[in-house]
C-alpha positions in Angstrom: 233.6 -96.7 153.2 232.2 -94.1 150.8 235.7 -93.0 149.9 236.7 -96.6 149.0 233.5 -97.1 147.0 234.1 -93.8 145.1 237.7 -94.8 144.3 236.5 -98.2 143.0 234.0 -96.5 140.7 236.8 -94.2 139.4 239.1 -97.2 138.8 236.4 -99.2 137.0 235.6 -96.2 134.8 239.3 -95.8 133.9 239.6 -99.5 133.1 236.5 -99.4 130.9 237.9 -96.3 129.1 241.3 -98.0 128.6 239.6 -101.1 127.2 237.9 -98.9 124.6 241.0 -97.0 123.5 243.6 -99.8 123.8 243.2 -101.1 120.2 244.1 -97.6 119.0 247.0 -97.4 121.3 248.2 -100.8 120.3 247.9 -100.0 116.6 250.1 -96.9 117.1 252.6 -98.8 119.1 252.8 -101.7 116.6 253.1 -99.2 113.7 256.0 -97.5 115.4 257.7 -100.8 116.3 257.4 -102.1 112.7 258.9 -98.9 111.3 261.8 -99.0 113.8 262.4 -102.7 113.1 262.2 -102.2 109.3 264.7 -99.4 109.6 267.1 -101.6 111.6 266.7 -104.5 109.1 267.5 -102.3 106.0 270.7 -100.7 107.4 273.7 -102.2 105.6 277.4 -101.4 105.6 278.4 -98.6 103.2 279.6 -99.8 99.9 277.6 -103.0 99.9 275.7 -103.3 96.6 272.3 -105.0 96.4 272.0 -108.0 94.1 269.4 -110.6 93.3 270.4 -112.8 96.2 269.9 -109.8 98.6 266.4 -109.2 97.1 265.5 -112.9 97.7 266.8 -112.8 101.2 264.9 -109.5 101.9 261.7 -111.1 100.6 262.2 -114.1 102.8 263.1 -112.0 105.8 260.0 -109.9 105.2 257.8 -113.0 105.1 259.3 -114.4 108.2 258.9 -111.1 110.0 255.3 -110.9 108.9 254.6 -114.4 110.2 255.9 -113.4 113.6 253.2 -110.7 113.8 250.6 -113.3 114.6 247.3 -112.7 116.4 248.9 -114.3 119.4 251.7 -111.8 119.6 249.2 -108.9 119.3 247.2 -110.5 122.1 250.3 -110.7 124.3 251.0 -107.0 123.6 247.4 -105.9 124.3 247.2 -108.0 127.5 250.6 -106.6 128.8 249.8 -103.0 128.0 246.3 -103.2 129.6 247.9 -104.1 132.9 250.0 -100.9 133.0 250.0 -99.3 136.5 249.0 -102.4 138.5 251.1 -102.5 141.6 254.1 -104.7 142.3 253.6 -107.5 144.8 256.2 -110.2 145.6 254.8 -113.5 144.5 251.8 -111.7 142.9 250.1 -113.5 140.0 247.0 -111.7 139.0 245.6 -108.1 138.7 243.8 -108.3 142.0 246.8 -109.3 144.1 249.4 -107.4 142.0 252.3 -108.9 140.2 256.0 -109.7 140.5 258.0 -109.8 137.3 257.6 -113.5 136.5 254.0 -113.5 137.7 253.2 -110.7 135.2 254.8 -112.5 132.3 253.2 -115.8 133.3 249.7 -114.2 133.5 250.0 -112.4 130.1 251.1 -115.6 128.3 248.5 -117.7 130.0 245.7 -115.2 128.9 247.0 -114.5 125.4 248.7 -117.7 124.3 247.4 -120.4 126.7 251.0 -121.1 127.7 251.5 -121.9 131.4 255.0 -120.8 132.3 256.8 -121.4 135.6 256.7 -118.7 138.2 260.4 -117.9 138.1 262.4 -115.7 135.8 265.3 -118.1 135.7 263.0 -121.1 134.9 261.3 -119.1 132.2 264.7 -118.3 130.7 265.3 -122.0 130.0 262.4 -122.1 127.5 262.0 -121.1 123.9 264.7 -119.9 121.5 267.5 -117.5 122.2 267.5 -114.3 120.2 270.2 -111.6 119.9 269.4 -108.0 121.0 269.5 -107.0 117.4 266.8 -109.5 116.4 264.3 -108.7 119.1 260.6 -108.7 118.1 257.7 -107.4 120.2 256.5 -110.3 122.4 260.0 -111.6 123.1 261.1 -111.9 126.7 264.1 -110.0 128.0 266.1 -111.0 131.0 268.2 -109.0 133.5 270.4 -109.4 136.5 268.8 -107.2 139.1 269.4 -109.3 142.3 273.1 -110.1 141.7 272.0 -113.3 140.0 271.7 -113.9 136.3 268.2 -114.1 134.9 266.6 -112.8 138.1 264.3 -110.3 136.3 262.1 -110.7 133.2 260.0 -108.4 131.0 258.2 -108.4 127.7 259.8 -106.5 124.7 257.4 -104.1 123.0 259.6 -102.6 120.3 261.6 -99.5 120.0 264.2 -100.7 122.5 261.5 -100.7 125.2 260.0 -103.4 127.4 257.1 -103.6 129.9 257.7 -105.2 133.3 256.7 -105.3 136.9 259.5 -103.4 138.8 260.8 -104.8 142.0 261.3 -101.5 143.7 257.8 -100.1 144.2 255.5 -98.5 141.7 253.5 -100.5 139.2 253.8 -102.2 135.8 255.4 -99.8 133.4 257.3 -99.4 130.1 261.0 -98.6 130.3 263.9 -98.0 127.9 266.4 -100.8 127.4 269.0 -98.2 126.4 269.0 -96.8 130.0 272.4 -97.5 131.5 270.8 -99.4 134.4 269.3 -102.0 132.0 272.2 -102.1 129.6 274.6 -103.2 132.3 272.3 -105.9 133.6 271.0 -107.4 130.3 271.4 -111.2 130.3 269.7 -112.2 127.0 266.3 -112.7 125.3 264.0 -115.6 124.5 261.2 -116.1 122.0 258.2 -118.2 123.2 256.6 -119.1 119.9 254.6 -122.4 120.0 256.6 -123.5 116.9 259.9 -122.7 118.6 259.1 -124.5 121.9 260.5 -128.0 121.7 258.7 -131.1 123.1 261.3 -131.0 125.9 260.4 -127.4 126.7 256.7 -128.2 126.6 257.3 -131.0 129.1 259.3 -128.7 131.3 256.5 -126.2 131.3 254.0 -128.9 132.2 256.2 -130.3 135.0 256.9 -126.8 136.4 253.1 -126.1 136.4 252.3 -129.3 138.2 254.9 -128.7 140.8 253.7 -125.3 141.7 252.0 -125.1 145.1 250.2 -121.8 144.3 
């Protein structure tokens, strides 16, 4: 009994400490992600000369990129990273019970963006706008085939070719490298769940899925 109480005190102290330092950690992460993304965007084929049209396009791209870095995306990132280490539980949907992959994503977007997503990686993959791997932005969702079924696993992209997820083989919520051969072979695609990019049809699907959930 005393041992459990002591462990709970330690865990609470750790969580309080993490809450204090997470803005600093997030600032570092966002800075690195922005730098990496900016470097990718500025790479052009050798011999291609810049012109006025390129400058205009770069300005527009810069404005569009900046608009994506909304407060909502930052909240998504902070919420996701603050859950690092929480154990995997099949069907789990909150920090107390643990999370499975879709339960983790669903919880983060509910808390950060007030979006109620279906509790299924495949169902979530039907929402939002598809983005190529070269156009990934932090906050986008990435999908993988981990159960011999397409779109059977989902995580949240955090930049720098990394994503955070609830693994299905033990352990807890963690950040992994998308360039790892395991994930490269199983990558199915990515989606962006921005309120402006979710169509009325998608919104209805989210609502219907939520209403049908028995949990």
